C-alpha positions in Angstrom: -12.9 2.5 -1.7 -9.5 1.3 -2.1 -7.4 1.7 0.8 -3.8 1.5 0.6 -0.9 2.2 2.9 1.7 5.0 3.1 4.6 3.9 5.0 7.4 1.5 4.0 7.7 -0.4 7.2 7.5 -3.9 6.3 6.9 -4.7 10.2 3.5 -2.1 9.7 2.6 -3.5 6.6 2.9 -6.9 7.8 0.6 -6.1 10.3 -2.3 -3.6 8.3 -1.8 -6.7 5.7 -4.0 -9.1 8.4 -6.3 -6.4 9.2 -7.3 -4.4 6.0 -8.7 -4.6 2.5 -5.5 -3.5 1.7 -5.1 -2.5 -2.2 -1.6 -1.1 -2.2 1.6 0.6 -0.3 2.6 3.5 -1.5 6.0 5.2 -0.9 7.9 8.5 -1.0 11.5 9.1 -1.2 10.5 11.0 2.7 8.9 7.7 3.8 12.2 5.7 2.7 14.1 8.5 4.4 12.3 7.1 7.9 14.1 3.3 7.1 17.1 4.5 7.2 20.0 3.4 5.2 17.8 0.2 3.4 18.6 -2.0 0.3 16.2 0.2 -1.7 15.1 -2.6 -4.4 16.0 -5.6 -2.1 13.6 -3.7 0.5 10.6 -2.9 -1.9 10.8 -6.8 -2.9 10.0 -7.7 0.3 6.9 -5.2 0.2 6.3 -6.9 -3.0 6.3 -10.4 -1.2 3.9 -9.4 1.9 1.6 -7.6 -0.4 1.0 -10.5 -2.7 -1.0 -9.1 -5.6 -1.5 -5.0 -4.4 -0.4 -2.6 -5.9 3.2 -1.2 -5.3 3.6 2.9 -5.8 7.1 4.0 -6.0 8.0 7.7 -6.9 10.6 9.1 -9.2 13.6 11.1 -8.2 14.4 12.2 -11.7 14.3 16.1 -12.1 14.7 16.4 -15.5 12.2 14.3 -18.2 15.1 12.3 -19.4 16.3 11.4 -15.8 12.3 10.3 -14.7 12.1 8.4 -17.7 15.2 6.4 -16.5 14.2 6.1 -12.9 10.8 4.9 -14.0 12.9 2.4 -16.5 14.9 1.0 -13.8 12.2 0.5 -11.1 9.9 -1.5 -13.5 13.3 -3.7 -14.4 13.8 -4.2 -10.3 10.2 -4.7 -10.1 8.1 -5.6 -12.7 6.0 -3.9 -15.1 3.1 -4.0 -12.8 4.3 -1.4 -10.7 3.1 2.2 -10.4 5.5 4.6 -10.7 4.4 8.1 -9.5 5.6 11.6 -10.7 5.2 15.0 -9.7 2.8 17.2 -11.6 4.9 19.4 -13.3 6.5 21.0 -16.6 9.5 18.0 -16.6 6.8 15.3 -14.8 4.2 16.0 -17.3 6.1 15.6 -20.5 7.4 12.2 -18.9 4.0 11.2 -17.9 2.8 11.1 -21.7 6.2 9.2 -22.6 5.2 7.1 -20.2 2.4 6.3 -20.9 2.0 6.0 -24.5 4.5 2.9 -23.3 2.6 1.5 -20.9 3.7 2.5 -18.1 1.4 2.5 -14.7 1.3 6.3 -13.4 0.2 7.5 -10.5 0.8 11.9 -10.9 1.9 13.3 -7.6 2.1 16.3 -5.6 -1.3 17.6 -6.7 -2.3 20.8 -5.1 -4.4 22.1 -7.7 -7.2 21.9 -9.9 -5.8 22.3 -13.3 -2.6 20.1 -12.5 -5.4 17.5 -11.7 -6.8 18.0 -15.3 -3.6 17.7 -16.5 -3.1 14.9 -15.7 -6.3 13.4 -16.7 -6.0 14.5 -20.3 -2.1 12.9 -20.1 -3.6 9.7 -18.9 -2.1 9.3 -15.4 -3.7 6.1 -14.0 -4.1 7.7 -10.5 -3.9 11.5 -9.1 -2.6 12.0 -5.9 -3.7 15.1 -4.7 -1.8 16.2 -0.8 -4.6 16.5 1.1 -3.7 18.0 4.1 -0.9 20.1 2.8 -3.5 21.9 0.6 -5.6 22.5 3.0 -2.5 24.4 4.9 -2.1 26.3 2.1 -5.8 27.4 2.4 -7.3 25.5 -0.4 -10.7 24.3 -0.3 -8.6 20.1 -0.6 -12.8 18.7 -0.7 -13.8 20.9 -3.6 -10.8 20.3 -5.2 -11.0 16.7 -5.6 -14.9 17.1 -6.1 -13.6 18.6 -9.2 -11.6 16.6 -10.2 -14.0 13.7 -9.2 -16.6 15.5 -12.0 -13.8 15.4 -14.7 -13.2 12.3 -14.4 -16.3 11.4 -14.9 -16.8 14.4 -17.7 -14.2 13.2 -19.8 -15.0 9.8 -19.4 -11.5 9.1 -18.5 -9.9 5.7 -16.6 -7.9 7.9 -13.8 -8.6 7.3 -10.4 -8.1 10.2 -7.0 -5.9 8.5 -4.5 -6.0 10.9 -2.4 -2.6 11.6 -0.3 -1.8 13.5 2.6 -3.5 13.2 5.3 -3.4 14.4 9.0 -6.4 13.0 10.7 -9.4 10.5 9.5 -11.6 13.4 9.0 -10.1 15.0 6.1 -9.9 10.9 5.0 -13.8 10.9 5.4 -14.3 14.1 3.3 -12.0 12.8 0.4 -14.2 10.0 0.3 -17.3 12.1 0.0 -15.5 14.2 -2.1 -15.3 11.3 -4.5 -12.5 10.0 -4.6 -11.9 6.2 -5.2 -8.8 5.2 -3.2 -6.7 6.8 -0.4 -3.5 6.4 0.5 -2.9 6.8 4.5 -0.3 6.0 7.5 -0.7 3.6 9.9 -1.1 6.4 12.4 -4.4 7.1 10.2 -5.4 3.7 10.6 -4.7 3.4 14.3 -7.0 6.5 14.8 -9.8 5.0 12.9 -9.4 1.7 14.6 -8.7 2.5 18.0 -12.0 4.7 18.9 -12.5 3.7 22.8 -16.1 3.9 22.3 -15.1 0.5 20.0 -13.2 -0.9 23.1 -15.8 -0.1 25.4 -18.4 -1.4 23.6 -16.2 -4.8 23.2 -15.8 -4.7 26.8 -19.0 -4.6 27.7 -20.2 -7.2 25.3 -17.4 -10.1 27.4 -18.4 -8.8 30.6 -22.0 -9.6 29.8 -21.1 -13.0 28.2 -19.2 -13.9 31.1 -22.0 -12.7 34.2 -24.5 -15.2 32.2 -22.1 -18.0 30.8 -18.9 -18.0 33.2 -15.5 -19.1 31.1 -17.3 -20.3 28.2 -16.6 -20.0 24.8 -19.4 -20.1 22.2 -17.7 -22.5 20.3 -17.9 -24.9 23.6 -21.8 -24.5 24.1 
């Protein structure tokens, strides 16, 4: 399982880079907006410096095939050919995806809500598929079944695509995406904080600490 961080906040990325087995960082225009008016490419280069060889996923903003391809070219010129270009799976996006894959770009097919979108992205050669888990559930779409169906198609067709499940509101949704076979997930810092700040975990740590102090007072293991 690959774990990616869905943010461009440098402080959060630095922190979770030190905590998580971080496979990459994902972004989109809405996430970037939260950081205010930034120097776009300078900011993303700073992210690359923090995460090293981990993956960086950057979304296009162009709406036509030609605009999407120009965006992709500009992104890789500034950030490197290893960057994953996020492209929505609609008519224009799918057309651009095919062209970019023929030129050996790394592509993440995003804004996926349906099985059929996933099947098309797999057939077009997308490296990752990013189904929007919580948004699907909000539309009364069974997100777990949809992810499982796309995983099944990847196996059936011996494709190299991977599922990068996205758009989570809680840890339970992440768990269900993993159980459904997603090979990777991307989540906001809030989701990882939920997962790691469960009160029972801290209680257990406190209990162990107090039991130790009752026996050995303030001595540390490395001092014994």
